[in-house]
C-alpha positions as CSV (number, residue, x, y, z in Angstrom):
1,M,26.6,-55.4,-20.9
2,K,27.5,-52.1,-19.2
3,P,24.7,-49.5,-19.8
4,E,25.6,-46.3,-21.5
5,E,26.1,-43.2,-19.5
6,I,23.3,-40.8,-19.5
7,K,24.3,-37.5,-21.2
8,A,22.3,-34.9,-19.4
9,V,21.9,-31.7,-21.4
10,P,21.1,-28.7,-19.3
11,V,17.9,-26.8,-20.2
12,R,18.8,-23.5,-21.8
13,H,16.9,-20.4,-20.9
14,P,17.9,-17.7,-23.4
15,W,15.0,-15.4,-22.5
16,R,16.2,-15.2,-18.9
17,W,19.4,-13.5,-20.2
18,V,17.3,-11.3,-22.4
19,A,15.2,-10.2,-19.4
20,I,18.4,-9.7,-17.3
21,G,19.9,-7.5,-20.1
22,I,16.7,-5.4,-20.4
23,I,16.5,-4.9,-16.6
24,A,20.2,-4.0,-16.4
25,V,19.7,-1.3,-19.1
26,L,16.7,0.1,-17.3
27,V,18.5,0.2,-13.9
28,A,21.5,1.9,-15.6
29,Q,19.2,4.5,-17.1
30,F,17.5,5.1,-13.8
31,L,20.8,5.6,-11.9
32,H,22.0,7.9,-14.7
33,L,18.8,9.9,-14.2
34,L,19.4,10.1,-10.4
35,I,23.0,11.3,-10.8
36,T,22.8,13.7,-13.7
37,N,19.4,15.3,-13.5
38,K,19.7,18.6,-11.6
39,A,16.0,18.6,-10.7
40,F,16.8,16.3,-7.8
41,N,19.1,18.8,-6.2
42,W,20.6,16.2,-3.9
43,K,22.7,18.8,-1.9
44,F,19.7,20.8,-1.0
45,L,17.7,17.6,-0.2
46,F,20.2,16.3,2.3
47,Q,20.7,19.7,3.8
48,H,17.0,19.7,4.8
49,L,16.4,16.0,5.3
50,F,17.1,16.2,9.0
51,D,15.8,19.7,9.8
52,A,14.2,20.2,13.2
53,P,10.7,20.7,11.7
54,V,11.1,17.6,9.6
55,L,12.1,15.5,12.7
56,R,9.1,16.9,14.6
57,G,6.9,15.9,11.7
58,L,8.5,12.5,11.7
59,W,7.7,12.1,15.4
60,G,4.2,13.3,14.8
61,T,3.7,10.8,12.0
62,I,4.8,8.0,14.3
63,V,2.5,9.1,17.1
64,V,-0.5,9.4,14.8
65,T,0.2,5.9,13.3
66,V,0.5,4.3,16.7
67,L,-2.5,6.0,18.3
68,S,-4.7,5.4,15.2
69,M,-3.8,1.7,15.1
70,V,-4.2,1.1,18.8
71,F,-7.6,2.7,18.9
72,G,-8.5,1.1,15.6
73,I,-7.6,-2.4,16.7
74,L,-9.4,-2.1,20.0
75,L,-12.6,-0.8,18.4
76,G,-12.2,-3.3,15.6
77,I,-12.2,-6.2,18.1
78,V,-15.3,-4.9,19.7
79,V,-17.1,-4.5,16.3
80,A,-15.9,-8.0,15.2
81,I,-17.3,-9.6,18.4
82,A,-20.5,-7.7,17.9
83,R,-20.8,-9.1,14.3
84,L,-20.3,-12.6,15.6
85,S,-22.8,-12.1,18.4
86,E,-26.1,-13.9,18.6
87,N,-27.8,-10.5,19.4
88,P,-29.4,-9.3,16.1
89,V,-29.2,-5.6,17.2
90,L,-25.5,-5.8,17.7
91,R,-25.0,-7.6,14.4
92,I,-27.0,-4.9,12.5
93,V,-25.2,-2.0,14.2
94,S,-21.8,-3.5,13.7
95,W,-22.6,-4.3,10.0
96,F,-23.7,-0.7,9.5
97,Y,-20.5,0.6,11.1
98,T,-18.2,-1.4,8.8
99,W,-20.4,-0.6,5.8
100,F,-20.2,3.1,6.4
101,F,-16.6,3.6,7.3
102,R,-15.3,1.2,4.6
103,A,-17.4,3.2,2.0
104,I,-16.0,6.6,2.9
105,P,-12.5,7.5,1.6
106,R,-10.2,8.5,4.4
107,L,-9.5,11.9,2.8
108,V,-13.2,12.7,2.7
109,L,-13.7,11.4,6.2
110,L,-10.9,13.6,7.6
111,T,-12.2,16.6,5.8
112,L,-15.7,16.0,7.0
113,L,-14.6,15.6,10.7
114,G,-12.6,18.8,10.4
115,S,-15.7,20.6,9.3
116,L,-18.1,19.5,12.0
117,G,-17.9,22.9,13.6
118,V,-20.4,24.0,10.9
119,L,-23.0,21.8,12.6
120,W,-22.2,22.6,16.2
121,S,-20.1,25.5,17.3
122,R,-20.3,24.2,20.9
123,L,-21.6,21.0,22.5
124,E,-23.0,21.0,26.0
125,F,-24.2,18.1,28.1
126,G,-26.9,18.4,30.8
127,F,-30.6,19.3,31.0
128,P,-31.6,20.3,27.4
129,F,-34.4,22.7,28.3
130,D,-32.9,24.7,31.2
131,D,-33.9,28.1,29.7
132,Q,-37.6,27.1,29.4
133,L,-37.5,25.6,32.9
134,G,-36.0,28.8,34.3
135,N,-38.7,30.9,32.6
136,L,-41.4,28.6,34.0
137,F,-40.2,29.2,37.6
138,G,-39.1,32.8,37.1
139,V,-35.4,32.1,37.4
140,Q,-33.2,34.1,35.0
141,D,-30.3,32.5,33.2
142,L,-30.8,29.1,34.7
143,R,-27.9,26.8,33.6
144,L,-28.2,23.0,34.2
145,R,-25.4,22.0,31.9
146,V,-22.8,19.6,33.4
147,F,-20.0,20.5,30.9
148,G,-19.4,21.6,27.4
149,F,-16.7,22.2,24.8
150,D,-16.0,24.1,21.6
151,V,-16.2,21.7,18.7
152,N,-13.7,23.7,16.7
153,D,-11.2,23.5,19.5
154,L,-11.5,19.8,19.9
155,L,-11.8,18.5,16.4
156,R,-8.8,20.0,14.8
157,G,-5.2,19.1,14.2
158,L,-3.8,15.9,15.8
159,A,-7.1,15.0,17.5
160,V,-9.3,15.0,14.4
161,G,-6.5,13.1,12.5
162,V,-6.4,10.3,15.1
163,V,-10.1,10.1,15.4
164,G,-10.7,9.9,11.7
165,L,-8.0,7.4,11.0
166,A,-9.0,5.2,14.0
167,L,-12.7,5.1,13.0
168,S,-11.8,4.1,9.5
169,E,-9.2,1.6,10.5
170,A,-11.6,-0.1,13.0
171,A,-13.9,-1.0,10.2
172,Y,-11.1,-2.9,8.4
173,M,-9.7,-4.4,11.6
174,A,-13.2,-5.7,12.4
175,E,-13.2,-7.8,9.3
176,I,-9.6,-9.0,9.8
177,V,-10.4,-10.0,13.4
178,R,-13.7,-11.6,12.4
179,A,-11.8,-13.7,9.7
180,G,-9.3,-14.7,12.3
181,M,-11.9,-15.8,14.9
182,L,-13.8,-17.8,12.2
183,S,-10.6,-19.6,11.4
184,V,-10.5,-21.2,14.9
185,D,-12.1,-24.6,15.1
186,P,-15.6,-24.2,16.8
187,G,-14.8,-27.3,18.8
188,Q,-12.3,-25.1,20.8
189,Q,-15.1,-22.9,22.0
190,E,-17.4,-25.8,22.7
191,A,-14.7,-27.5,24.8
192,A,-14.1,-24.2,26.7
193,T,-17.8,-23.8,27.4
194,A,-17.9,-27.5,28.6
195,L,-15.1,-26.6,31.1
196,G,-17.3,-23.8,32.5
197,M,-15.4,-20.9,30.9
198,S,-17.4,-17.7,30.2
199,R,-17.7,-16.3,26.7
200,A,-15.4,-13.4,27.5
201,K,-12.8,-15.7,29.0
202,T,-13.1,-18.1,26.1
203,L,-12.5,-15.2,23.6
204,R,-9.5,-13.9,25.7
205,R,-7.8,-17.2,26.5
206,I,-8.8,-19.5,23.7
207,V,-10.1,-17.9,20.5
208,L,-8.0,-14.7,20.1
209,P,-4.6,-16.3,20.9
210,Q,-5.2,-18.9,18.1
211,A,-6.7,-16.3,15.8
212,M,-3.5,-14.2,16.0
213,R,-1.8,-16.4,13.4
214,V,-4.3,-15.2,10.9
215,I,-4.7,-11.7,12.2
216,I,-1.1,-10.6,12.4
217,P,-0.1,-10.6,8.6
218,P,-3.0,-8.4,7.4
219,T,-2.7,-6.2,10.5
220,G,1.0,-5.6,9.6
221,N,-0.2,-4.6,6.2
222,E,-2.8,-2.3,7.7
223,T,-0.1,-0.7,9.9
224,I,2.0,0.0,6.9
225,A,-1.0,1.5,5.0
226,M,-1.8,3.6,8.1
227,L,1.7,5.0,8.2
228,K,1.3,6.1,4.5
229,D,-2.2,7.4,5.1
230,T,-0.9,9.9,7.7
231,S,0.1,12.0,4.7
232,L,-3.6,12.6,4.1
233,L,-3.6,14.8,7.3
234,I,-2.2,17.6,5.2
235,A,-5.8,18.2,4.2
236,V,-7.0,18.8,7.9
237,P,-4.3,20.2,8.3
238,V,-2.0,18.6,10.9
239,T,1.2,20.7,11.1
240,T,3.1,18.2,13.2
241,E,3.2,15.6,10.4
242,L,6.1,14.6,8.1
243,F,4.7,15.3,4.7
244,F,3.2,18.6,5.8
245,Q,6.7,19.8,7.0
246,L,8.5,18.6,3.9
247,D,5.8,20.2,1.6
248,A,6.1,23.5,3.6
249,I,9.9,23.6,3.2
250,G,9.5,22.8,-0.6
251,K,7.0,25.6,-1.1
252,R,8.9,28.1,1.0
253,T,12.2,27.5,-0.8
254,F,10.6,26.9,-4.3
255,Q,12.3,23.4,-4.2
256,I,9.2,21.3,-4.2
257,F,10.4,18.3,-6.1
258,P,13.5,17.6,-4.0
259,M,11.3,17.7,-0.8
260,Y,8.9,15.2,-2.4
261,V,11.8,12.9,-3.0
262,A,12.8,13.4,0.6
263,A,9.3,12.3,1.6
264,V,9.8,9.2,-0.5
265,I,13.1,8.4,1.3
266,W,11.6,8.9,4.7
267,Y,8.6,6.7,4.0
268,L,10.8,4.0,2.5
269,I,12.9,4.0,5.7
270,L,9.8,3.8,8.0
271,V,8.1,1.1,6.0
272,S,11.3,-1.0,6.0
273,V,11.4,-0.8,9.8
274,L,7.8,-1.9,10.0
275,L,8.4,-4.8,7.6
276,V,11.2,-6.1,9.9
277,G,8.9,-5.9,12.9
278,Q,6.1,-7.6,11.0
279,H,8.5,-10.4,10.0
280,F,9.4,-11.2,13.6
281,L,5.8,-10.9,14.9
282,E,4.7,-13.4,12.2
283,R,7.5,-15.8,13.1
284,Y,6.6,-15.5,16.8
285,Y,2.9,-16.3,16.4
286,A,3.6,-19.0,13.8
287,R,5.6,-21.1,16.2
288,G,4.8,-24.8,16.1
289,T,3.4,-24.7,12.5
290,S,5.0,-26.1,9.4
291,Q,6.1,-23.9,6.4
292,D,3.1,-25.0,4.4
293,A,0.8,-24.2,7.3
294,R,2.3,-20.8,7.7
295,A,1.8,-20.1,4.0
296,K,-1.8,-21.2,4.3
297,I,-2.4,-19.0,7.3
298,R,-0.9,-16.0,5.5
299,L,-3.2,-16.6,2.5
300,Q,-6.2,-17.0,4.8
301,G,-5.4,-13.7,6.5
302,L,-4.8,-11.9,3.2
303,A,-8.0,-13.3,1.8
304,G,-9.9,-12.2,4.8
305,E,-8.4,-8.7,4.5
306,Q,-9.2,-8.4,0.8
307,G,-12.7,-9.8,1.3
308,G,-13.3,-7.2,4.0
309,K,-12.2,-4.4,1.8
310,L,-14.1,-5.5,-1.3
311,T,-17.4,-6.5,0.3
């Protein structure tokens, strides 16, 4: 006897259509707001979106982001290696560093560094008691200082911005790098040691290249966060910065809201570019791994990042 045909009844999802309808209404209302509300002043916005001061601020933001991340990553690697060292002094010092700079908000840190001139108006390096020594031997105005600098001249503007952001970023990168290094099988290091490789060479040739699969995803997130945190430099202030220039144009022309919208547009563009670069970097370092393994690596990296920020 011929079996009856199976009548498959598709599963209905009425709530999906309800959700689509609600989202469509919200999107339409948002677009209507963008088009009809005069507060956006789109003509004024696009007239000043590519002004020369804005473009200089855009370049300054990119420079600060790159320099802060480069110095932050390099210092973070050093701190991570110190935290994994067998030397208890290095472990304690590196732990204290990560604890301190992860506890201080970046806005507070930048403001504090910009105010260090209150403690020292000028720093000089050399023999500390040259005046007393000169009086002892009867020499007037004896100066045994090698060099010195004015603190207010050094720690201001772009310099204090890069220093503050790099010091803060190094604390987070140290935890990310440490999580990546711990994800490498210890047998890899043991095999390298058995082959006669030094610890430094093992880190450079064996551990760090394999740890990059875990390090890259959260490092990309940190780079995006760093790009956005450059807006905090308005408190220093750093005049060659994107948000500072847009804010200055808005206050000078009494069109503050359109310039804030322009800042949103610029940051959306910059972050989108970084996301594309992060995608290709992740794909490059994930070569030879399956899709499931890539997902696991990403989750491990994000877990290490979040753990570093919460602990």
